[in-house]
VEXSE-948314 format. One record per residue: residue number from 1; residue in three letters; z, y, x of N, C-alpha, C, O in turn. Coordinates in steps of 0.2 Angstrom, whole numbers, plus 2048, in hexadecimal, padded with zeros to 3 digits. Atoms other than C-alpha are relative to their C-alpha. Example, Ala and Ser with C-alpha at 12.3 -4.5 7.8 and 13.67 -1.06 7.14 Angstrom:
! VEXSE-948314
   keti   zaza   nup   nnorth   neast   caup   canorth   caeast   cup   cnorth   ceast   oup   onorth   oeast
      1    ALA   800      7FA     804    827       7EA      83E   800      806     804   803      805     809
      2    SER   7FF      7FA     7FC    824       7FB      844   803      805     7FC   804      80B     7FF
! end
This chain:
! VEXSE-948314
   keti   zaza   nup   nnorth   neast   caup   canorth   caeast   cup   cnorth   ceast   oup   onorth   oeast
      1    MET   804      7F8     802    CBA       60B      A72   7FE      804     7FD   7F9      806     7FE
      2    SER   804      7FE     804    CB8       613      A66   7FA      805     7FD   7FB      80B     7FD
      3    GLU   809      7FF     800    CA3       616      A60   803      809     7FE   804      80D     802
      4    ASN   7FF      7FC     805    CA8       623      A53   803      807     808   800      80C     80B
      5    ASN   7FD      7FC     7FB    CB5       62B      A62   7FD      802     804   7FD      808     805
      6    CYS   807      7FD     7FC    CA8       62D      A6E   7FB      805     801   7F8      807     806
      7    CYS   805      7FC     800    C9C       636      A67   7F9      800     805   7F5      805     808
      8    GLY   807      800     7FC    C8F       62F      A71   7FF      7FD     806   7FA      7FC     809
      9    GLY   7FE      804     7FB    C9A       624      A7F   7FE      7FB     7FE   7FE      7F6     802
     10    ASN   802      80A     800    C94       614      A76   7F8      802     7FB   7FA      803     7F5
     11    ASN   806      7FF     802    C81       617      A6F   7FC      7FD     7FA   7F6      7FE     7F8
     12    SER   803      804     803    C80       60B      A64   7FF      804     7F7   804      806     7F4
     13    GLY   7FC      7FD     808    C7D       613      A51   7FB      805     803   7F5      803     801
     14    THR   801      7FB     7FE    C77       623      A59   7F9      800     804   7F9      7FB     808
     15    ASP   806      800     7FC    C63       628      A61   7FE      80A     804   800      80F     802
     16    GLN   800      7FA     7FE    C5D       637      A6A   7FF      805     7FB   801      80B     7FB
     17    GLN   800      7F6     807    C59       644      A5B   808      803     801   80A      808     803
     18    THR   7F7      800     805    C6C       641      A55   802      806     808   803      80C     809
     19    HIS   7FC      7FD     7F7    C73       647      A6A   7FD      807     7FE   800      80B     7FB
     20    ASP   801      7FB     7FF    C65       653      A6B   802      806     7FA   803      80C     7FC
     21    ASP   803      7FE     805    C66       65A      A58   80B      804     802   80D      809     800
     22    HIS   7F8      7FA     800    C7D       65D      A5E   7FE      805     807   802      809     807
     23    ARG   800      800     7FB    C77       663      A6E   7FB      809     7FE   7FC      80F     800
     24    GLN   803      7F9     802    C6C       671      A66   805      806     7FA   805      80C     7F7
     25    SER   7FC      7FE     806    C7A       673      A59   805      805     806   805      80B     805
     26    VAL   7FD      7FB     7FD    C85       67A      A67   7FE      806     806   800      80B     809
     27    ARG   807      7FB     7FB    C78       682      A73   7FF      807     7FA   800      80C     7FC
     28    ASP   7FF      7FA     801    C77       68D      A64   806      804     7FC   805      808     7F7
     29    ALA   7F9      7FF     7FF    C89       691      A63   802      803     806   807      807     806
     30    TYR   7FE      7FD     7F7    C8A       696      A74   7FD      805     800   800      80A     800
     31    ALA   804      7FB     800    C7C       6A0      A74   801      804     7FB   7FE      809     7FB
     32    GLN   800      7F9     807    C82       6AB      A64   809      803     805   80B      809     804
     33    VAL   7FB      7FD     7FD    C93       6AD      A70   801      804     807   806      808     809
     34    ALA   800      7FA     7FA    C8B       6B3      A81   7FD      804     7FC   7FD      80A     7FF
     35    ASN   802      7F8     801    C83       6BF      A76   802      804     7FC   801      80A     7FC
     36    ALA   7F9      7FB     7FF    C91       6C5      A6D   807      803     806   80D      804     805
     37    SER   7F9      7FF     7FB    C9B       6C8      A7E   7F9      805     804   7FC      807     809
     38    ASN   804      7FA     800    C8A       6D4      A83   7FE      804     7FE   7FB      808     801
     39    GLY   800      7FB     805    C8B       6DB      A73   807      803     801   808      808     7FD
     40    GLY   7F8      7FD     7FF    C9E       6DF      A77   802      7FF     7F6   804      804     7F2
     41    GLU   7FC      804     807    CA2       6D3      A64   804      7FC     800   806      7FA     806
     42    SER   7FE      804     800    CAB       6C7      A5F   7FD      7FB     800   7F7      7FD     7FF
     43    CYS   802      808     7FC    CA5       6B3      A63   7FD      803     7F7   7F9      807     7F7
     44    GLY   802      801     808    CA1       6B5      A4F   7FF      7F7     7FC   7FC      7F5     7F6
     45    ILE   800      809     801    CA3       69F      A50   80A      802     7FD   810      804     7FF
     46    GLU   7F8      7FF     804    CB3       6A1      A43   803      7F6     802   805      7F4     7FD
     47    SER   7FD      803     7FF    CB9       68F      A4B   7FD      7FD     807   7F8      7FA     809
     48    SER   804      7FF     7FA    CB9       690      A5B   803      800     807   807      805     808
     49    CYS   7FC      7FD     7FB    CBF       68F      A6D   800      807     807   802      808     80D
     50    CYS   803      7F6     7FE    CB6       6A2      A71   805      803     7FE   808      801     7F9
     51    GLY   7FA      7FE     801    CC3       6AC      A73   7FA      807     800   7FD      80C     7FF
     52    VAL   804      7F8     7FF    CB1       6BC      A77   803      805     7FB   802      805     7F5
     53    SER   7FD      7F9     804    CBB       6CE      A70   7FC      805     802   7F9      803     807
     54    ASP   802      7FA     7FF    CB5       6DE      A72   807      800     805   807      805     801
     55    ASP   7F9      7FD     7FF    CC7       6E2      A7A   801      7F8     807   801      7F2     807
     56    THR   7FE      804     7FA    CCB       6DC      A8C   805      7FD     7FF   806      7F7     800
     57    ALA   7F9      802     801    CDB       6DB      A8A   800      7F8     7FA   803      7F3     7FC
     58    ILE   800      805     801    CD9       6CF      A7D   800      7F8     804   804      7F3     804
     59    ASN   802      804     7FA    CD1       6C4      A8A   804      7FF     804   808      7FB     807
     60    THR   7FB      801     7F9    CDA       6C6      A95   807      7FB     7FB   807      7F5     7FB
     61    LEU   7FF      806     803    CE7       6BE      A89   801      7F9     802   805      7F5     805
     62    ILE   801      806     803    CE0       6B1      A84   7FD      7FB     807   7FE      7F5     806
     63    SER   801      803     800    CDA       6AB      A94   804      800     806   803      7FF     80B
     64    THR   7FA      800     7FC    CEE       6AD      A9B   802      7FA     801   803      7F6     806
     65    ARG   7FF      803     801    CF1       6A3      A8E   7FE      7F7     803   801      7F3     802
     66    LEU   800      804     7FD    CE8       696      A96   800      7FE     80B   7FE      7F9     80F
     67    GLY   7FE      802     7F8    CED       697      AA9   7FC      803     802   7FB      800     808
     68    TYR   803      7FA     7FC    CE3       6A4      AAE   806      802     803   80B      7FF     801
     69    SER   7FF      7FC     7FB    CEB       6B0      ABB   7FE      808     7FB   7F8      809     7F8
     70    GLU   802      7FA     801    CEB       6C2      AB6   7FB      804     806   7F6      806     805
     71    ALA   801      7FF     7F6    CE8       6C6      ACB   7F7      7FB     7FF   7F3      7FC     803
     72    ASP   805      806     7FE    CD9       6B7      AC6   7FA      804     7FC   7F5      805     7FF
     73    LEU   807      7FB     805    CCE       6C2      AB8   800      808     805   7FB      80B     804
     74    VAL   805      7FA     7FE    CCE       6D2      AC2   7FA      7FF     807   7F7      803     80A
     75    THR   805      802     7FC    CC5       6C7      ACD   7F9      7FE     802   7F6      7FD     807
     76    VAL   808      803     801    CB6       6C1      AC7   7FA      808     7FA   7FD      80B     7F5
     77    PRO   804      7F9     804    CA8       6D0      ABE   802      801     7F5   802      7FE     7F0
     78    ASP   7FF      801     809    CAC       6D7      AAD   7FB      7FE     7FD   7F5      800     7FF
     79    GLY   804      803     805    CA3       6CD      A9E   7FF      7F6     800   7FC      7F3     7FD
     80    ALA   801      807     7FF    CA7       6BB      AA9   808      7FC     7F9   808      7F7     7F7
     81    ASP   7FA      804     802    CB8       6B8      AA0   7FE      803     7FA   7FB      808     7FA
     82    MET   802      7FD     802    CB3       6B7      A90   804      7FA     7F8   801      7F7     7F3
     83    GLY   7FB      806     804    CC5       6AC      A88   7FD      7FB     7FF   7FF      7F8     7FA
     84    LEU   803      805     801    CBB       69F      A89   804      7FA     803   809      7FC     806
     85    GLY   7FC      805     7FD    CC2       68B      A8C   806      7FC     7FE   808      7FC     7F8
     86    CYS   7F9      805     803    CD2       680      A8C   804      800     804   808      7FB     802
     87    GLY   7FC      805     7F8    CDB       67E      A9E   7FF      805     803   7FC      80A     801
     88    ASN   804      7FC     7FF    CD8       686      AAB   800      7FB     809   804      7FB     80D
     89    PRO   800      809     7FB    CCF       675      AB8   802      805     808   803      802     80D
     90    ARG   7FF      803     7F7    CD2       680      AC8   80A      7FF     802   80D      7FE     807
     91    ALA   7F9      800     7FD    CE3       680      AC8   805      7F9     801   80B      7F8     802
     92    ILE   7FD      805     7FE    CE2       66D      AC8   7FA      7FB     808   7FA      7F5     80A
     93    ALA   804      802     7FB    CD2       66D      AD5   800      800     803   7FB      7FE     806
     94    SER   7FF      7FF     7F9    CDB       671      AE4   7FA      804     804   7FA      803     80A
     95    LEU   808      7FF     7FB    CC9       679      AEC   803      803     808   808      807     809
     96    LYS   800      7FE     7F8    CC8       67B      AFF   7FB      804     801   7F6      802     7FD
     97    PRO   803      7FF     7FC    CBD       684      B09   7F9      7FC     803   7F9      7FA     809
     98    GLY   803      801     7FE    CAE       680      B0A   7FC      7FB     7FD   7F8      7F9     800
     99    GLU   800      807     803    CAC       672      AFC   7FA      807     7F9   7FA      80D     7F8
    100    VAL   804      801     804    C9F       671      AF1   800      801     7FA   805      7FD     7FA
    101    VAL   7FB      800     807    CA4       674      ADE   7FB      800     7FA   7F8      806     7FB
    102    VAL   803      801     808    C9B       671      ACC   802      800     7FB   807      7FC     7FB
    103    ASP   7FD      7F9     804    C9F       67B      ABF   7FC      7FB     7F9   7F6      7FB     7F8
    104    LEU   808      7FF     807    C98       672      AAC   801      802     7FC   807      804     7FC
    105    GLY   7FF      7FA     805    C97       67B      AA0   802      807     803   808      808     803
    106    SER   7FE      7FD     7FE    C97       68A      AA9   803      807     7FD   808      80A     7FE
    107    GLY   7FF      7FB     804    C94       697      A9C   7FF      809     805   7FA      80A     807
    108    GLY   804      7FB     800    C95       6AA      AA2   803      801     807   802      806     80B
    109    GLY   7FE      7FF     7F8    C9D       6A5      AB3   805      7FE     802   806      7FA     806
    110    PHE   7F5      7FF     802    CB2       6A7      AB1   7FF      7FC     808   7FE      7FF     80D
    111    ASP   7FE      809     7FC    CB4       694      ABB   7FD      802     806   801      801     80B
    112    CYS   805      800     7FA    CA6       698      AC8   806      805     807   809      804     80B
    113    PHE   7FC      7F9     7F8    CAC       6A8      AD0   805      7FF     801   806      802     806
    114    LEU   7FA      800     800    CBC       6A4      ACD   7FF      7F9     80A   801      7F9     810
    115    ALA   801      808     7FC    CB9       693      AD8   7FC      802     806   7FE      800     80B
    116    ALA   804      7FD     7F9    CAC       69A      AE5   805      806     806   802      807     80C
    117    GLN   7FC      7FC     7FF    CBC       6A7      AEA   804      7FB     804   808      7FF     807
    118    GLU   7FF      804     7FE    CC2       697      AF2   7FE      7FA     803   802      7F7     806
    119    VAL   803      801     7FC    CB6       68F      AF7   7FB      804     806   7F8      802     80B
    120    GLY   801      7FB     7F9    CB2       69C      B02   7F8      800     801   7F5      7FC     7FE
    121    ALA   807      7FD     7FF    CA0       6A4      B0A   7FB      7FA     7FF   7F5      7F9     7FC
    122    SER   801      806     7FD    C9F       691      B11   7FE      7FB     7F8   7FC      7F5     7F7
    123    GLY   7FF      806     805    CA0       689      B00   7FD      803     7FA   7FD      809     7F9
    124    GLN   805      7FF     804    C95       688      AF1   802      7FD     7F9   807      7F9     7F8
    125    VAL   7FE      800     806    C96       687      ADF   7FB      802     7FC   7F8      807     7FD
    126    ILE   808      804     806    C89       681      ACF   802      800     7FD   806      7FC     7FE
    127    GLY   7FF      7FE     807    C8C       687      AC0   7FA      7FD     7FB   7F5      800     7FA
    128    ILE   804      802     804    C84       67D      AB3   800      800     7F9   805      7FD     7F6
    129    ASP   7FE      7FB     808    C80       684      AA0   7FA      7FC     7FC   7F5      7FC     7FF
    130    MET   808      7FF     802    C71       67F      A94   800      802     7FA   7FE      800     7F5
    131    THR   803      7F7     806    C73       690      A8A   7FD      802     804   800      801     809
    132    PRO   806      7FC     7FE    C65       69A      A91   805      807     801   807      80A     806
    133    ASP   7FF      7FD     7FD    C6F       6A7      A8C   807      802     804   80A      807     806
    134    MET   7F8      801     7FA    C7F       6A4      A96   7FF      800     803   804      802     807
    135    LEU   802      7FE     7F9    C74       6A1      AA5   7FE      807     801   801      80B     804
    136    SER   803      7F6     800    C6C       6B3      AA4   806      804     801   806      809     805
    137    LYS   7F8      7FD     7FF    C80       6B8      AA3   803      7FE     804   808      801     806
    138    ALA   7FD      802     7FD    C83       6AE      AAF   802      804     806   807      808     808
    139    ARG   804      7FA     7FC    C77       6B4      ABA   802      807     803   803      808     809
    140    ALA   800      7FA     7FF    C7B       6C6      AB7   805      802     803   805      805     809
    141    ASN   7F6      804     800    C8F       6C2      AB9   7FC      802     80B   7FD      808     80D
    142    ALA   800      804     7F9    C89       6BB      ACD   7FC      806     803   7FC      806     809
    143    SER   802      7FD     7FC    C7E       6CA      AD0   803      808     801   801      80D     805
    144    LYS   7FC      7F7     7FE    C8B       6DB      ACB   806      7FA     804   809      7FD     809
    145    GLY   7FA      802     7FB    C98       6CE      AD4   7FF      7FE     809   802      7FE     80D
    146    LYS   803      7FF     7FB    C8D       6CE      AE1   806      7F7     806   80A      7F6     80A
    147    PHE   7FD      805     7FB    C92       6BA      AE5   7FC      7F9     801   7FA      7F4     7FD
    148    THR   807      802     7FC    C85       6B3      AF0   801      7F7     7FF   7FC      7F3     7FF
    149    ASN   7FF      806     7FF    C8D       6A1      AF1   801      7FC     7FA   803      7F6     7FA
    150    VAL   800      805     804    C8C       69C      AE0   7FA      804     7FD   7F7      809     7FF
    151    GLU   809      802     802    C7B       696      AD4   800      7FF     7F8   801      7F9     7F6
    152    PHE   803      804     809    C77       694      AC2   7FB      7FC     7FF   7F5      7FF     802
    153    ARG   806      803     801    C6C       685      ABC   803      7FE     7F8   809      7FD     7F6
    154    LEU   7FF      801     807    C68       684      AAB   7FD      7F5     7FE   7F8      7F3     7FF
    155    GLY   800      805     802    C6A       671      AA4   806      7FD     7FD   80C      7FF     7FC
    156    GLU   7F9      804     806    C73       663      A99   803      7FC     804   800      7F9     809
    157    ILE   7FD      802     7FA    C83       65C      AA3   7FF      7F8     800   800      7F5     805
    158    GLU   802      805     7FE    C7C       64A      A9C   7FC      7FF     806   7FB      7F9     809
    159    HIS   808      802     7FA    C6F       64C      AA9   7FF      809     804   7FD      80E     803
    160    LEU   7FD      7F9     7FD    C74       659      AB5   7FB      802     807   7F8      7FD     80A
    161    PRO   805      7FD     7FB    C69       663      AC1   7FF      7FD     807   7FA      7FC     80A
    162    VAL   7FE      803     7FB    C70       65E      AD0   7FE      7F6     806   7FA      7F2     805
    163    ALA   802      805     7FB    C6F       650      ADF   803      7FC     800   809      7FE     7FE
    164    ASN   7F9      805     800    C79       640      AE2   804      805     806   802      80A     808
    165    ASP   7F9      800     7FC    C87       642      AED   800      80A     803   7FE      80B     809
    166    THR   803      7FA     7FD    C85       657      AED   80B      804     7FE   80E      808     802
    167    ALA   7FA      7FF     801    C98       65B      AE7   806      7FF     803   807      7FA     806
    168    ASN   7F6      802     7FA    CAB       65B      AEF   803      7FE     7F7   807      7F9     7F6
    169    VAL   7F7      7FC     807    CB4       661      ADB   7F9      800     7FB   7F4      803     7FD
    170    ILE   803      7FE     808    CAB       661      ACA   805      802     7FC   80A      7FD     7FB
    171    ILE   7FC      7FC     802    CB5       66F      AC0   7FE      7FF     7F7   7FA      804     7F6
    172    SER   800      7FE     808    CB3       66F      AAC   804      803     7F9   80A      802     7F6
    173    ASN   7FB      7FA     806    CBA       67B      A9F   7FF      7FF     7FA   7FD      804     7F7
    174    CYS   800      7FF     808    CBB       676      A8F   7FA      7FD     7FE   7FC      7FE     7F8
    175    VAL   805      802     7FF    CA9       66D      A8D   7FF      7FB     7FE   7FC      7FA     7F9
    176    ILE   806      806     802    CA5       65C      A8F   803      7FC     7FC   801      7F7     7FC
    177    ASN   800      800     807    CAE       659      A7E   7FB      800     7FC   7FD      7FC     7F7
    178    LEU   807      7FC     803    C9E       65F      A75   7FD      7FE     801   7F8      801     7FF
    179    SER   803      802     7FE    C95       654      A7D   7FF      7F9     7FC   803      7F5     7FA
    180    PRO   801      807     806    C89       646      A72   802      7FA     804   803      7F5     802
    181    ASN   801      80B     7FB    C8B       638      A82   806      805     809   804      806     80F
    182    LYS   7FA      801     7FA    C9C       63C      A8C   7FD      7FB     806   7FB      7FD     80B
    183    GLN   803      803     7FC    C97       62B      A94   7FD      801     804   800      801     80A
    184    GLN   807      7FA     7FB    C87       633      A9D   802      805     802   801      805     808
    185    VAL   7FE      7FE     7FF    C8F       641      A9E   807      7FE     808   806      801     80D
    186    PHE   7FB      805     7FA    C9E       637      AAC   7FA      7FC     805   7FA      7FC     80B
    187    ARG   805      804     7F8    C90       62D      AB5   7FC      807     804   7FA      808     809
    188    GLU   807      7F8     7FF    C85       63F      AB7   806      800     806   804      7FE     80C
    189    THR   7F9      7FC     7FE    C98       644      ABE   7FE      7FB     808   7FC      7FB     80E
    190    PHE   7FD      809     7F6    C9C       631      ACB   7F4      802     805   7F2      801     80A
    191    ARG   805      7FF     7FB    C89       636      AD1   7FD      805     803   7F8      804     807
    192    ILE   802      7F7     7FB    C87       64A      AD6   807      801     806   807      804     80C
    193    LEU   7FB      7FF     7F8    C9A       647      ADF   7FF      7FD     806   7FC      7F8     805
    194    GLN   801      804     7F9    C99       640      AF0   807      7FC     800   80B      7FD     7FB
    195    PRO   7FD      804     7FF    CA7       632      AF6   805      805     801   805      809     805
    196    GLY   7FA      7FF     800    CB6       638      AF4   802      80A     7FB   805      80F     7FB
    197    GLY   7FD      7F7     803    CB5       647      AE9   801      800     7F8   802      7FA     7F9
    198    ARG   7F8      7FD     801    CBF       64B      ADB   7FC      804     7FA   7F8      809     7FA
    199    LEU   800      7FB     805    CBD       651      AC9   807      805     7FD   80C      803     7FF
    200    ALA   7FD      7FB     801    CC6       660      AC1   800      802     7FA   7FE      807     7F9
    201    ILE   806      7FC     807    CC3       663      AAE   809      802     7FD   80D      7FE     7FE
    202    SER   801      801     807    CCD       669      AA1   7FC      800     7F8   7F8      804     7F5
    203    ASP   801      7FF     80B    CCB       667      A8D   802      7FC     7FD   804      7F7     800
    204    VAL   800      802     808    CCF       661      A7D   7FE      7F9     800   7F9      7F6     803
    205    VAL   7FF      809     7FD    CD5       64D      A7C   801      7FF     7F7   804      802     7F2
    206    ALA   7FB      802     809    CD7       645      A69   808      7FC     803   809      7F8     808
    207    THR   7FB      804     7FF    CE7       640      A68   802      7FA     7FD   806      7F5     7FF
    208    ILE   7FE      808     805    CE5       633      A5A   7F6      802     7FB   7F2      806     7FC
    209    GLU   808      7FF     802    CD4       632      A51   7FF      806     7FB   804      807     7F8
    210    LEU   7FF      7FE     803    CCC       63F      A48   7FF      7FF     7FA   7FC      7F9     7FB
    211    PRO   801      801     805    CCA       63F      A36   7F7      802     800   7F6      808     800
    212    GLU   805      7FE     805    CB6       63F      A31   7FC      805     7FF   7F6      805     801
    213    GLU   801      7F9     801    CB6       651      A2B   800      805     804   7FD      80A     803
    214    MET   7FF      7FD     7FC    CBB       658      A3A   7FA      800     806   7F8      804     80A
    215    ARG   806      804     7FB    CAB       64C      A44   7FB      805     7FD   7F8      809     801
    216    ASN   806      7FD     803    CA0       654      A37   802      807     7FF   801      809     7F9
    217    ASP   800      7F6     801    CA5       668      A38   7FC      802     805   7FF      803     80A
    218    PRO   803      7FD     7F6    C98       66E      A46   804      807     802   804      80A     807
    219    MET   800      7FC     7FC    CA0       67D      A45   80B      7FE     806   80F      801     80B
    220    LEU   7F8      806     7FF    CB2       670      A49   7FC      7FF     80B   7FE      800     811
    221    VAL   804      803     7F9    CA6       669      A58   7FE      807     802   7FC      806     808
    222    ALA   804      7F8     7FB    C9F       67C      A5E   808      801     805   80A      803     80A
    223    GLY   7F9      7FD     7FD    CB1       67E      A60   806      7FC     804   80C      7FD     806
    224    CYS   800      803     7F7    CB4       672      A6E   809      7FB     7FB   80E      7FC     7FF
    225    MET   7FC      805     804    CC2       665      A5F   7FC      7FC     7FB   7FF      7F7     7FA
    226    GLY   801      807     803    CB8       65B      A54   7FA      7FA     806   7F9      7F4     806
    227    ASN   802      808     7FA    CAE       650      A63   803      7FD     806   800      7F8     809
    228    ALA   7FB      802     7FF    CBE       64F      A6A   7FE      7F7     7FF   7FB      7F4     7FB
    229    SER   7FF      809     801    CC1       63B      A70   806      801     802   808      806     804
    230    LEU   7FD      802     7FE    CCE       633      A73   802      7FE     807   7FE      7FD     80B
    231    ILE   800      7FC     7F8    CD7       634      A82   801      7F7     803   7FF      7F7     809
    232    GLU   803      802     7FC    CD7       620      A87   7F9      7FE     800   7F7      7FC     805
    233    ASP   806      802     7FA    CC5       61F      A83   7FD      804     806   7F8      802     809
    234    LEU   804      7FC     7FC    CC2       62E      A8F   801      7FE     807   7FD      7FF     80C
    235    LYS   7FF      807     7F9    CCC       621      A9B   7FA      7FB     802   7F8      7F9     808
    236    GLU   805      807     7FC    CC1       613      A9A   7F9      805     7FE   7F6      802     7FB
    237    MET   807      7FD     801    CB2       61F      A98   7FD      803     806   7F7      803     807
    238    ILE   800      7FE     7FB    CB7       628      AA9   801      7F9     804   7FD      7F9     809
    239    THR   7FE      805     7FB    CBC       616      AB1   7F9      7FE     801   7F6      7FD     806
    240    ALA   805      804     801    CAC       610      AAA   7F9      800     803   7F4      7FC     804
    241    ALA   806      7F9     7FB    CA2       61F      AB5   802      7FC     807   7FD      7FB     80A
    242    GLY   7FF      801     7FA    CAA       617      AC5   807      804     802   80A      803     807
    243    PHE   7FA      7FD     7FD    CB9       621      AC6   805      7FF     804   805      7F9     804
    244    GLU   7F9      806     800    CC9       61D      ACD   807      805     802   807      808     808
    245    ASP   7FA      7FD     7FE    CDB       627      ACD   7FF      803     7F8   805      805     7F8
    246    VAL   800      802     806    CD7       628      AB9   808      807     7FE   80E      805     7FE
    247    ARG   7F9      800     805    CE3       636      AB0   7FF      805     7FE   7FB      808     800
    248    ILE   803      7FC     807    CE3       640      AA1   80A      802     7FF   80F      7FF     7FE
    249    GLU   7F6      7FE     801    CF3       64B      A9F   800      805     7FC   800      80B     7FE
    250    PRO   800      7FB     805    CF4       653      A8F   803      805     801   809      804     804
    251    LYS   7FC      7F9     801    CF9       665      A8B   803      802     7FB   800      807     7F7
    252    ASP   7FE      7FF     809    D06       664      A7B   7FF      80A     800   7FC      80D     7FB
    253    GLU   7FF      7F7     7FE    D08       679      A81   7F7      804     7FC   7F7      809     7F9
    254    SER   805      7FF     802    CF5       67A      A7D   800      801     7F9   7FD      806     7F7
    255    LYS   800      801     807    CF9       676      A69   7FF      80A     7FC   7FD      80C     7F8
    256    ASP   7FF      7F9     800    CFF       68A      A6C   7FA      804     7FD   7F9      806     7F7
    257    PHE   808      7FE     802    CEB       691      A6D   7FD      7FD     7FE   7F8      800     7FC
    258    ILE   804      803     804    CE3       681      A67   802      805     7F7   7FE      808     7F4
    259    ARG   7FF      7FF     809    CEB       685      A53   7FB      807     7FF   7F9      807     7F9
    260    ASP   801      7FC     803    CE3       697      A54   7F8      800     7FF   7F4      803     7FB
    261    TRP   807      801     800    CD1       691      A57   7FC      7FF     7FA   7F7      801     7F7
    262    ALA   803      804     80A    CD0       688      A45   807      803     7FB   80A      7FE     7FB
    263    PRO   7FB      800     802    CDF       68F      A3B   801      7FE     7FA   807      7FF     7F8
    264    ASP   803      801     805    CDA       68A      A2D   7FF      7F6     7FE   7FD      7F3     7F9
    265    HIS   804      806     7FE    CD7       678      A33   807      7FA     803   80A      7FE     806
    266    ASN   7F8      7FE     7FB    CE9       66F      A3B   7FD      7F8     804   7FE      7F2     804
    267    VAL   803      801     7FB    CDF       66A      A49   806      7FC     807   805      7F7     80B
    268    THR   7FB      804     7FD    CF0       667      A52   803      7FB     800   808      7FA     804
    269    ASP   7FD      807     803    CF2       658      A4A   7FC      7FD     801   7FB      7F8     7FD
    270    TYR   805      804     7FC    CE4       651      A54   800      802     808   802      7FE     80C
    271    VAL   803      800     7F9    CE0       658      A65   803      805     802   804      80A     7FF
    272    VAL   7FE      7FC     7FD    CE7       661      A71   7FC      800     809   7FA      7FB     80B
    273    SER   802      7FE     7FE    CE1       669      A81   805      7FC     806   80B      7FC     807
    274    ALA   7FF      805     7FA    CE2       65C      A93   7FD      803     808   7F8      807     809
    275    SER   800      7FF     7F8    CE3       65B      AA8   7FA      7FC     800   7FE      7F8     801
    276    ILE   804      805     7FB    CD4       650      AAC   7FE      7FE     805   7F8      800     807
    277    GLU   803      7FD     7FB    CD4       649      ABB   7F9      7F7     804   7F7      7F4     800
    278    ALA   803      803     7FF    CC9       63C      AC4   7FF      800     807   7FD      806     809
    279    VAL   805      801     7FC    CC3       635      AD5   7FB      7FC     801   7FB      7F7     7FE
    280    LYS   807      802     7FC    CB3       631      ADD   802      7F9     804   804      7FD     809
    281    PRO   801      803     7FD    CB6       61F      AE7   7FD      802     806   7F8      806     805
    282    ASP   803      7FE     7FA    CB4       622      AFA   801      7FC     806   804      7FE     80B
    283    PRO   803      806     7FD    CAE       611      B02   801      801     80A   801      7FC     80E
    284    SER   802      801     7FB    CAE       618      B13   80A      805     803   80C      808     808
    285    GLY   7F3      7FD     800    CC6       61F      B12   7FF      807     7FE   803      80B     7FC
    286    CYS   7FE      7F6     7FD    CC0       631      B15   803      803     7F8   804      800     7F3
    287    CYS   7FC      7FA     803    CC8       63F      B0A   7FA      806     7FD   7F5      807     800
    288    GLY   801      7F8     803    CC1       64F      AFF   7F9      7FE     7FF   7F6      804     801
    289    GLY   806      801     7FD    CAE       647      AFF   800      801     806   7FE      806     808
    290    GLY   804      802     7F7    CAB       641      B12   805      805     801   805      805     808
    291    ARG   801      7F7     7F9    CB2       652      B19   808      7FB     802   80E      7FC     7FE
    292    CYS   7F8      801     7FD    CC1       649      B23   803      806     808   809      805     80A
! end
């Protein structure tokens, strides 16, 4: 496993201050996204996976390119869809009524609100975000949309504010690649999943080793590109956390929109969006988090 490429998967040579500085840089960038969205402005991040615009049609175009349908977009509160992400994790999550879903890096709540409609009143969706501005926006959206089966919690994805064996499904959309310690994120997802629970993640991955100038560019890091890990390193981290049936499927067509995130850089020579799936083993042999 490449230490540099994991950006924290192997902690030798790093310290807590480095990780804290990294998180604060990302937190500041996405606070800017949240505040720009509230003000109806562009996100102001030059190289970013953000698609925030004051034009609903532009955000709709961005989200449909990511795999959402126009029917999806009309069922969420105004302002929840900010054009963020690199795919549609719900497309691979196979959510069922009554399930508990945790969304890592929930932002304005877009994926949470869509998941809430699938799990129904008997289910629950918990969104986790480390940016207070995003959390405030998501809670306001939940109130506006009267989503009573959704809650949002402040926390880091390396230290999830969720009890052991809680979730049936964990979703995430272009967030884990931002973490300075991805191995810890996967250990946490394993901890909070019920036996038989599953990961359903859309994220940016590296197809070849990133050059140092990309890794050292704060704008590319905050923009979901500069901290991407190699596919084989991600598989190793997920497996080491205890998961089985690990599947990482790169989406070559995602290069069409990733190219727009940083038009002055040849980022598609190095990164691509991917669907990431895995299952927490169930010693009892049951499926779906013990819901046989």
